[in-house]
Legacy VTK file of the C-alpha trace (Angstrom):
# vtk DataFile Version 3.0
C-alpha trace
ASCII
DATASET POLYDATA
POINTS 120 float
16.247 15.622 -10.144
14.803 18.269 -12.435
11.453 19.965 -11.907
10.071 18.265 -15.018
7.595 15.521 -14.197
8.241 12.042 -15.543
5.941 10.564 -18.150
3.584 7.726 -17.246
5.786 5.354 -19.255
8.851 6.439 -17.258
6.925 5.858 -14.026
5.878 2.385 -15.148
9.457 1.545 -16.138
10.691 2.635 -12.707
7.979 0.539 -11.043
8.974 -2.456 -13.107
12.588 -2.085 -12.009
11.662 -1.577 -8.369
8.864 -4.125 -8.075
9.774 -6.619 -10.761
6.601 -5.820 -12.673
3.902 -3.240 -13.208
0.584 -3.629 -11.391
-1.985 -4.334 -14.121
-4.459 -1.670 -12.919
-1.794 1.026 -13.243
-0.842 -0.170 -16.716
-4.458 0.178 -17.833
-4.897 3.555 -16.144
-1.676 4.779 -17.800
-3.224 4.094 -21.209
-6.413 5.989 -20.384
-5.213 8.723 -18.026
-1.408 8.954 -17.906
-1.509 11.961 -15.587
-3.189 9.911 -12.872
-0.271 7.480 -12.845
2.240 10.326 -12.660
0.293 11.904 -9.789
0.187 8.555 -7.972
3.955 8.216 -8.350
4.576 11.779 -7.150
2.455 11.178 -4.049
4.340 7.955 -3.390
7.680 9.719 -3.827
6.637 12.510 -1.463
5.761 9.986 1.221
9.020 8.091 0.680
10.955 11.318 1.327
9.366 11.783 4.745
11.843 10.649 7.388
9.848 10.115 10.569
9.378 6.393 9.855
12.118 4.169 8.460
11.362 2.645 5.030
10.973 -0.837 6.530
8.273 0.377 8.938
6.430 2.095 6.101
6.620 -1.112 4.080
5.194 -3.155 6.974
2.354 -0.663 7.417
1.641 -0.922 3.680
1.480 -4.723 3.920
-0.986 -4.518 6.803
-3.200 -1.925 5.114
-3.280 -3.738 1.768
-4.256 -6.977 3.493
-6.885 -5.285 5.678
-8.414 -3.694 2.592
-8.613 -7.109 0.981
-6.442 -6.500 -2.073
-4.561 -9.686 -2.918
-2.517 -8.051 -5.674
-1.560 -5.052 -3.546
-0.706 -7.291 -0.606
1.580 -9.396 -2.801
3.289 -6.277 -4.169
3.652 -4.758 -0.707
5.118 -7.982 0.714
7.705 -7.942 -2.088
8.510 -4.304 -1.310
8.754 -5.051 2.414
11.254 -7.826 1.739
13.294 -5.412 -0.388
13.130 -2.897 2.478
14.757 -5.399 4.808
11.685 -6.764 6.588
11.927 -10.362 7.699
9.318 -13.032 7.041
8.485 -12.959 10.741
7.971 -9.179 10.743
5.685 -9.415 7.723
3.584 -12.121 9.364
3.387 -10.064 12.562
2.225 -7.043 10.550
-0.483 -9.225 8.994
-1.536 -10.458 12.418
-1.774 -6.852 13.655
-3.964 -6.005 10.652
-6.162 -9.034 11.311
-6.653 -8.085 14.953
-7.408 -4.447 14.181
-9.806 -5.291 11.372
-11.663 -7.856 13.464
-12.005 -5.326 16.291
-13.851 -2.942 13.979
-16.781 -5.367 13.981
-17.666 -4.165 17.476
-17.592 -0.504 16.469
-19.522 -1.165 13.272
-22.256 -2.938 15.201
-22.770 -0.250 17.861
-26.136 0.955 16.533
-27.438 -2.602 16.548
-26.010 -3.298 19.976
-27.675 -0.136 21.317
-31.041 -1.686 20.345
-30.267 -4.542 22.726
-30.029 -2.168 25.675
-33.486 -0.611 25.184
LINES 1 121
120 0 1 2 3 4 5 6 7 8 9 10 11 12 13 14 15 16 17 18 19 20 21 22 23 24 25 26 27 28 29 30 31 32 33 34 35 36 37 38 39 40 41 42 43 44 45 46 47 48 49 50 51 52 53 54 55 56 57 58 59 60 61 62 63 64 65 66 67 68 69 70 71 72 73 74 75 76 77 78 79 80 81 82 83 84 85 86 87 88 89 90 91 92 93 94 95 96 97 98 99 100 101 102 103 104 105 106 107 108 109 110 111 112 113 114 115 116 117 118 119
């Protein structure tokens, strides 16, 4: 690949081919700030080139994070990408269950200051 960066339209076309569509927020951002979409794609590509985790594991982590953050659209897109990465339905559900457990556990940490009042 050359050192020349792709255009935002090229990035969106690649996303469409890879994901079967373009996330609407990125389409809007591309119209207003094309460079932000290119930067997003470059960051994503850099992460994809890291080899410590297999692509399927990265995809399962992405599913869990998107769900924990509460983004329905991102979760749907990440599930589609996980399936394309070879993840099974069962693995995706297990990743979601891990996210659910971790997110629910943060309630205890988030309530520490209030809990400390109960010990006074």
